[in-house]
C-alpha positions as CSV (number, residue, x, y, z in Angstrom):
1,M,51.8,83.6,22.0
2,S,51.8,81.1,19.5
3,I,48.4,79.0,18.0
4,N,48.8,75.4,17.8
5,V,46.9,74.4,14.3
6,N,46.6,70.1,14.2
7,K,47.3,69.1,10.8
8,S,46.5,65.1,9.6
9,S,49.9,63.6,8.8
10,N,48.3,61.8,6.1
11,S,48.7,62.8,2.6
12,N,46.2,60.7,0.5
13,G,43.0,62.0,2.3
14,A,41.4,58.4,2.4
15,E,41.5,58.9,6.6
16,S,39.4,61.9,6.5
17,R,37.1,61.1,4.2
18,L,36.6,58.2,6.4
19,E,36.5,60.4,9.5
20,K,34.0,62.8,8.0
21,A,31.4,59.7,7.0
22,T,31.4,58.3,11.0
23,H,30.7,62.1,12.1
24,L,27.7,62.5,9.5
25,P,24.6,63.5,12.0
26,L,22.3,61.2,10.2
27,V,23.1,57.9,9.3
28,K,21.5,54.6,6.9
29,I,18.9,54.1,9.6
30,N,17.9,57.2,9.8
31,F,16.6,58.0,6.8
32,I,14.9,54.3,6.6
33,L,12.7,55.6,9.5
34,M,11.9,59.2,8.2
35,A,10.6,56.9,5.1
36,C,8.6,55.4,7.2
37,S,7.3,58.1,8.7
38,A,6.7,60.0,5.5
39,A,4.4,57.1,4.8
40,L,2.6,57.5,7.8
41,I,1.9,60.9,7.3
42,V,0.7,60.0,3.3
43,L,-1.5,57.1,4.4
44,G,-2.9,59.6,7.2
45,F,-3.7,62.0,4.5
46,L,-4.9,59.7,2.3
47,L,-7.2,58.0,4.7
48,M,-8.6,61.6,5.1
49,L,-9.4,62.1,1.2
50,G,-12.8,61.5,-0.3
51,G,-16.2,63.0,-1.8
52,S,-17.2,66.8,-0.7
53,S,-20.6,68.1,0.2
54,T,-21.9,70.0,-2.1
55,T,-24.6,73.1,-2.1
56,S,-27.0,70.5,-4.2
57,E,-26.0,67.1,-2.3
58,F,-25.1,66.3,1.2
59,N,-22.1,63.6,1.8
60,A,-22.8,62.4,5.0
61,D,-19.7,60.4,4.2
62,I,-17.5,63.5,5.7
63,F,-18.4,62.9,9.1
64,S,-17.3,59.0,9.0
65,S,-14.4,57.8,11.5
66,R,-12.0,57.4,8.7
67,R,-12.0,61.0,7.7
68,I,-11.9,62.9,11.1
69,I,-10.2,60.2,13.4
70,I,-7.8,57.6,12.2
71,G,-6.6,59.5,9.1
72,P,-5.5,62.6,11.2
73,T,-4.4,60.0,14.2
74,I,-1.9,58.4,11.7
75,A,-0.9,61.8,10.1
76,F,-0.4,62.9,13.6
77,L,1.7,59.9,14.4
78,G,3.6,60.1,11.6
79,F,4.9,63.6,12.3
80,V,5.8,62.6,15.9
81,A,7.6,59.9,14.3
82,M,9.0,61.8,11.9
83,G,10.5,63.9,14.6
84,I,11.5,61.1,16.7
85,S,13.6,59.6,13.2
86,I,15.7,62.9,12.9
87,I,16.7,62.8,16.4
88,Y,17.0,58.8,17.1
89,K,20.8,58.2,17.3
90,P,22.0,54.8,17.3
91,K,23.7,52.8,20.4
92,N,26.4,51.4,18.2
93,R,28.0,54.2,15.9
94,D,31.5,53.3,16.1
């Protein structure tokens, strides 16, 4: 029983580096999409920011639609977009 091990005949290693670069799981577009998704998440959390109510003073702004509907929705969409941007695979990967 013999084991056949395929070894590259290229002596300079440039081809192997190029081969490794083309087989990376994430490419430039993935990182761009992840940055946009992270910006959406941060925007959603920033929209949820605001003053709080204390025992001596009630702040009715804690029930505004910006803080309880729009902000969490944008943050949630950012998290969904982050998942999509990680698993996105471009069609023309050579």
